[in-house]
C-alpha positions as CSV (number, residue, x, y, z in Angstrom):
1,M,-0.1,-0.1,0.1
2,N,1.1,3.6,-0.4
3,A,2.8,5.0,2.6
4,S,1.8,7.8,4.3
5,P,2.0,11.3,3.1
6,S,3.6,12.2,6.6
7,H,6.0,9.7,6.6
8,Q,9.3,10.7,5.2
9,P,10.4,7.4,3.5
10,H,14.4,6.0,3.9
11,P,15.9,5.7,0.3
12,A,15.4,2.2,0.3
13,E,11.4,2.5,1.3
14,W,11.5,5.0,-1.8
15,T,7.7,5.0,-3.4
16,E,8.6,5.9,-7.5
17,T,5.7,7.2,-9.1
18,Q,7.6,9.1,-12.0
19,S,9.5,7.2,-13.9
20,L,8.3,3.4,-15.6
21,L,9.5,-0.2,-15.6
22,P,10.0,-2.6,-17.6
23,C,8.8,-6.2,-17.0
24,V,10.8,-9.2,-16.1
25,E,11.4,-12.2,-17.8
26,R,13.3,-15.6,-18.3
27,D,15.3,-17.0,-21.9
28,L,15.0,-20.5,-23.2
29,P,16.8,-21.9,-26.3
30,A,15.7,-20.6,-29.6
31,G,12.7,-22.8,-30.6
32,R,11.8,-24.1,-27.7
33,H,9.0,-21.1,-27.0
34,Q,6.2,-22.5,-28.0
35,F,6.7,-26.2,-26.0
36,H,7.8,-24.8,-22.9
37,K,4.6,-22.5,-23.2
38,E,1.9,-24.8,-23.8
39,Q,3.9,-27.5,-21.1
40,L,3.7,-24.7,-18.6
41,M,0.5,-23.0,-18.8
42,A,-1.1,-26.6,-18.7
43,R,0.3,-27.3,-15.9
44,I,-0.9,-24.0,-14.1
45,H,-4.5,-24.5,-15.9
46,E,-4.4,-27.9,-14.0
47,D,-3.3,-26.1,-10.9
48,L,-6.6,-23.7,-11.0
49,R,-9.1,-26.7,-11.6
50,T,-11.6,-27.4,-8.4
51,T,-13.6,-30.4,-7.9
52,T,-16.8,-28.2,-7.7
53,R,-16.4,-27.0,-11.0
54,P,-15.5,-30.1,-13.3
55,E,-15.2,-27.4,-16.9
56,P,-13.5,-24.9,-14.9
57,P,-13.4,-21.6,-17.2
58,K,-10.4,-21.5,-19.9
59,R,-8.2,-18.9,-18.6
60,R,-6.2,-16.4,-20.9
61,P,-2.8,-17.0,-19.5
62,N,-1.9,-13.4,-17.1
63,P,0.4,-11.5,-19.1
64,F,2.1,-10.5,-16.0
65,L,2.8,-14.0,-14.8
66,R,4.0,-15.1,-18.4
67,R,6.5,-12.4,-18.5
68,T,7.6,-13.0,-14.9
69,V,8.0,-16.8,-15.0
70,L,6.3,-18.4,-17.6
71,L,7.3,-17.3,-21.6
72,P,10.6,-16.2,-23.2
73,A,9.9,-13.2,-25.3
74,A,12.2,-10.8,-27.8
75,A,13.4,-8.9,-24.7
76,L,15.0,-11.9,-23.1
77,A,17.8,-11.6,-25.6
78,L,18.3,-8.2,-24.2
79,A,19.7,-9.6,-21.3
80,G,21.9,-11.9,-23.3
81,A,21.0,-14.7,-20.7
82,V,21.6,-18.5,-21.4
83,A,19.3,-21.1,-21.1
84,G,18.5,-22.4,-17.6
85,G,16.0,-24.1,-14.9
86,F,13.9,-22.1,-12.9
87,A,11.9,-22.7,-9.7
88,L,8.4,-22.1,-9.4
89,S,7.6,-22.8,-5.7
90,S,9.3,-25.1,-2.9
91,G,6.2,-26.7,-2.0
92,D,3.1,-28.0,-3.3
93,P,1.4,-25.0,-5.6
94,H,-2.4,-25.6,-3.9
95,D,-1.0,-24.9,-0.8
96,G,-2.5,-21.6,0.8
97,R,-3.8,-20.3,-2.4
98,T,-6.7,-18.1,-2.7
99,A,-9.5,-18.8,-5.3
100,L,-10.3,-15.4,-7.4
101,A,-14.2,-15.4,-7.4
102,T,-15.6,-14.8,-11.3
103,G,-18.4,-12.3,-12.5
104,P,-19.4,-10.2,-15.9
105,A,-17.0,-9.9,-18.8
106,L,-14.8,-6.4,-17.8
107,T,-16.3,-4.0,-20.8
108,T,-14.8,-0.8,-22.1
109,T,-15.9,1.8,-24.6
110,V,-13.2,1.1,-27.4
111,G,-11.5,4.7,-27.9
112,A,-10.2,6.8,-31.1
113,A,-6.8,5.4,-32.5
114,D,-4.9,8.4,-33.8
115,A,-1.7,7.5,-36.1
116,E,-0.5,10.7,-37.2
117,G,-0.8,11.8,-33.1
118,A,1.4,9.0,-31.6
119,P,4.8,10.3,-32.3
120,R,4.1,13.2,-30.5
121,L,2.3,11.8,-28.1
122,L,5.1,9.7,-27.4
123,D,8.0,12.5,-27.8
124,R,6.1,14.5,-24.8
125,I,6.5,11.0,-22.8
126,S,10.0,10.7,-23.4
127,L,10.6,13.5,-21.9
128,A,8.6,13.4,-19.0
129,A,10.5,10.6,-18.2
130,A,14.1,11.7,-19.1
131,D,13.1,14.2,-16.7
132,T,12.3,12.2,-13.8
133,S,15.0,12.3,-11.0
134,T,15.0,8.4,-9.4
135,P,17.2,7.4,-6.8
136,T,20.1,4.9,-7.9
137,P,19.3,1.7,-6.1
138,R,22.3,0.4,-4.1
139,K,24.3,-3.1,-4.6
140,G,21.4,-6.1,-2.5
141,Q,18.8,-4.1,-2.7
142,Y,15.6,-5.3,-4.5
143,I,13.0,-3.1,-7.0
144,Y,9.3,-4.3,-5.4
145,I,5.9,-3.4,-7.7
146,E,2.9,-3.7,-6.5
147,S,-0.3,-3.5,-8.7
148,K,-3.8,-4.4,-9.6
149,V,-4.5,-6.8,-12.1
150,A,-7.2,-8.8,-13.7
151,S,-8.0,-11.2,-16.7
152,T,-11.3,-12.3,-18.6
153,Y,-11.9,-16.2,-20.0
154,A,-14.3,-18.3,-21.8
155,S,-15.7,-20.2,-19.9
156,S,-17.6,-23.5,-20.9
157,V,-20.1,-25.6,-19.1
158,G,-21.2,-28.4,-21.3
159,D,-22.2,-27.0,-24.4
160,K,-22.7,-23.4,-23.5
161,T,-19.8,-20.8,-23.5
162,S,-20.0,-17.8,-21.6
163,V,-17.6,-15.0,-20.6
164,V,-16.5,-14.1,-17.3
165,S,-13.6,-11.8,-15.4
166,E,-11.8,-12.8,-12.3
167,E,-11.7,-10.4,-9.5
168,L,-9.7,-7.6,-9.3
169,H,-6.7,-8.5,-7.1
170,P,-3.1,-7.6,-6.0
171,R,0.1,-8.6,-7.7
172,Q,3.6,-8.1,-5.7
173,V,6.9,-8.8,-7.1
174,W,10.3,-8.3,-5.8
175,N,13.2,-8.6,-8.4
176,S,17.1,-8.2,-7.1
177,L,19.4,-5.7,-9.3
178,D,21.4,-8.3,-10.7
179,G,18.5,-10.3,-11.8
180,K,18.8,-14.0,-10.2
181,D,16.9,-13.6,-7.2
182,G,13.5,-12.5,-6.4
183,W,9.5,-13.2,-5.2
184,L,6.0,-13.1,-6.5
185,I,2.5,-13.1,-5.0
186,E,-0.5,-13.4,-6.5
187,P,-4.0,-14.4,-5.4
188,G,-5.3,-17.3,-8.0
189,Q,-1.8,-17.7,-9.5
190,T,0.5,-18.9,-6.5
191,G,0.0,-19.9,-3.2
192,D,-0.5,-17.3,-0.7
193,E,3.2,-17.3,0.0
194,G,4.1,-16.7,-3.4
195,I,6.6,-18.1,-5.3
196,T,10.4,-17.5,-5.7
197,L,11.7,-16.5,-9.0
198,A,15.4,-17.4,-8.0
199,S,17.6,-18.6,-10.8
200,E,21.0,-18.9,-12.2
201,V,18.8,-17.6,-15.1
202,V,19.6,-13.4,-15.7
203,M,16.2,-12.1,-15.9
204,S,15.9,-9.6,-18.7
205,G,14.5,-6.9,-17.0
206,A,16.9,-6.7,-14.3
207,Y,18.5,-3.3,-13.4
208,D,21.8,-4.0,-13.9
209,V,21.2,-5.6,-17.3
210,L,18.5,-2.5,-18.1
211,A,21.5,0.1,-17.4
212,T,23.8,-1.3,-20.5
213,L,21.2,-0.7,-23.0
214,P,22.1,1.7,-25.4
215,T,20.2,5.2,-25.1
216,D,20.7,6.1,-28.9
217,P,16.3,5.3,-29.6
218,D,17.7,4.0,-33.4
219,A,20.6,1.4,-32.2
220,L,18.3,0.5,-29.1
221,L,15.6,-0.4,-31.8
222,R,17.6,-2.3,-34.0
223,R,18.6,-4.4,-31.6
224,I,15.3,-5.1,-30.2
225,Y,14.5,-6.1,-33.7
226,R,17.5,-8.1,-34.2
227,E,16.6,-9.9,-30.9
228,S,13.1,-10.2,-31.4
229,D,14.0,-11.8,-34.7
230,A,15.7,-14.6,-33.2
231,T,13.7,-15.6,-30.6
232,R,9.9,-14.9,-31.6
233,D,7.1,-16.9,-32.4
234,H,6.8,-16.1,-36.0
235,E,3.3,-16.1,-36.6
236,V,4.1,-13.1,-34.2
237,P,4.2,-10.0,-36.6
238,R,7.7,-8.6,-36.7
239,D,6.8,-5.3,-35.6
240,Q,4.6,-6.2,-33.6
241,A,6.9,-8.7,-31.3
242,A,9.0,-5.3,-31.2
243,F,6.5,-3.2,-29.5
244,T,5.5,-6.2,-27.1
245,A,9.1,-6.4,-27.0
246,I,9.6,-2.7,-25.6
247,G,6.3,-2.7,-23.7
248,D,7.8,-5.8,-21.7
249,L,10.8,-3.5,-20.4
250,L,8.3,-0.6,-19.3
251,T,5.6,-2.4,-17.2
252,E,7.3,-4.6,-14.6
253,S,10.9,-3.5,-13.6
254,Y,13.4,0.0,-13.0
255,P,15.3,1.5,-15.9
256,P,17.6,4.4,-15.6
257,A,15.5,7.3,-16.7
258,D,17.8,7.7,-20.0
259,V,16.7,3.8,-21.0
260,S,12.6,4.4,-20.1
261,A,13.3,7.7,-22.8
262,A,14.7,6.3,-25.3
263,L,12.4,3.2,-25.3
264,Y,9.8,5.8,-26.0
265,K,11.3,7.4,-28.7
266,A,11.9,3.6,-30.5
267,A,8.2,3.0,-29.7
268,A,7.7,5.9,-31.9
269,K,9.5,4.2,-34.8
270,I,7.7,1.1,-35.1
271,P,4.6,1.2,-37.6
272,G,1.3,0.9,-36.7
273,V,1.6,2.6,-33.5
274,V,-1.1,4.7,-32.3
275,A,-2.3,7.2,-29.6
276,V,-5.6,6.7,-27.6
277,D,-7.4,9.2,-26.9
278,D,-9.4,7.6,-23.7
279,A,-8.3,4.4,-21.8
280,V,-8.8,4.1,-18.3
281,D,-6.3,1.1,-15.6
282,A,-7.5,-1.2,-13.4
283,T,-8.7,0.6,-11.1
284,G,-10.5,3.3,-12.7
285,R,-8.2,6.0,-13.6
286,H,-8.4,7.9,-17.1
287,G,-5.2,8.4,-19.1
288,V,-4.3,8.4,-23.1
289,A,-2.6,5.8,-24.3
290,I,0.2,4.6,-26.7
291,A,-1.3,1.0,-28.7
292,R,-0.8,-0.9,-31.5
293,E,-3.5,-3.9,-32.6
294,D,-1.7,-7.6,-32.8
295,G,-3.6,-8.7,-35.8
296,T,-5.7,-10.7,-33.9
297,G,-8.3,-7.9,-33.3
298,E,-6.7,-7.2,-29.8
299,R,-5.3,-4.2,-28.8
300,T,-2.2,-3.4,-26.2
301,E,-2.8,-0.2,-24.6
302,W,-0.1,1.5,-22.2
303,I,-1.8,3.8,-20.2
304,F,-0.2,7.3,-18.9
305,D,-2.0,10.4,-16.8
306,K,-3.2,13.1,-19.2
307,K,-1.3,16.1,-17.3
308,T,1.6,14.3,-15.9
309,L,2.3,11.3,-18.4
310,R,3.3,9.2,-15.6
311,F,2.9,5.6,-16.7
312,L,-1.0,4.1,-15.3
313,G,-0.8,0.8,-16.3
314,E,-1.6,-1.5,-19.1
315,R,-4.8,-3.3,-20.5
316,V,-5.5,-5.5,-23.8
317,V,-9.0,-4.7,-25.2
318,V,-10.7,-6.4,-28.3
319,V,-10.8,-3.6,-31.0
320,K,-12.3,-6.1,-33.7
321,A,-14.6,-9.2,-33.9
322,V,-13.4,-12.2,-35.2
323,A,-15.1,-15.2,-36.2
324,G,-15.8,-17.9,-33.6
325,S,-14.6,-16.0,-30.8
326,P,-16.9,-15.5,-27.8
327,F,-14.6,-12.1,-27.1
328,K,-16.9,-9.3,-28.2
329,V,-15.8,-5.7,-29.4
330,G,-15.1,-3.8,-26.0
331,T,-14.1,-7.0,-24.0
332,V,-11.2,-6.0,-21.7
333,V,-8.8,-9.0,-21.8
334,F,-6.5,-7.9,-19.1
335,T,-6.2,-5.3,-17.1
336,S,-3.4,-3.6,-14.9
337,A,-2.7,-0.6,-12.9
338,I,0.8,0.2,-10.9
339,T,0.0,1.1,-7.4
340,Q,3.2,1.1,-6.0
341,R,7.0,0.9,-6.9
342,A,9.6,1.1,-4.6
343,V,13.4,0.4,-3.7
344,V,13.5,-2.0,-0.7
345,D,16.6,-3.5,1.3
346,S,15.8,-6.9,1.1
347,N,13.6,-10.1,-0.8
348,R,9.9,-10.1,0.5
349,Q,10.2,-6.8,2.4
350,V,6.7,-4.4,2.1
351,P,8.0,-0.7,1.8
352,G,7.4,0.9,5.1
353,G,8.2,-2.6,7.1
354,A,10.3,-5.4,7.9
355,S,11.1,-8.3,5.5
């Protein structure tokens, strides 16, 4: 939760409200992306089954869980990581897990897209990111990110299919600066105590890795395309893979301000990127968005405060009907809102409290 305004935080308890944070992912050998995606998501889906629901909702993967633990993406290669294993948990995945209630599908009004306005908006966002003064984390510290998230699924009971959305719930992530240690707690996806992210595989969103990325937008984009071409699922269009890679590096991590600014300028050079006049994050905050349709009728939107251009969250919205899909135009497939970002002294330490 956010610290009280009267509390003067120690640097290790500092809560970021201006800069933009990328997410954390893990690398796998080229060609193994789809195999591990199917195997690991099947395991997660099986864990989510209950005896009272013989045909549970067909869950769409939580994008944040995917980025942190399960699926590699183009951004992974930016870390220069090597293939390796990781631990999902140290015990029974059912122990202490909190079930999430589901309700009617989340829907929204689809905002108007403006291709010509995207470069101007991204230029303003880049300038705001570069102007942000943030403390430099010290060796041994961790990046803490708290958010609210929810996903939408197709639920089948017999021959009847309906669309349901899970309740909005908290997500907490800790990542070490070197990218080799961390922790994840997310009700419905992990046990109440969470799962370890410790691994010898360096996380692509690690602070130490991000600090080495080029700050020239052209050089950065060339690198993103090069690594994306080598690692992406080739069913995903090249430009969309690059857009996703940048989004992954702006969501759940802590790059230096100049790197964040360069990522936005790089995104402005990707064909198909648009500005959206109105978008709403998971907690109901309205903002403007930078977005791109993925070719399957879904549009990923990065949402920013209209005045400060502070990053608020991300959502995926159905913007085109697809034959045979139960998801109607306006369905919010995934939604998130960053509620707190902080530098803390140890793994699993909550800002303002002990670890």
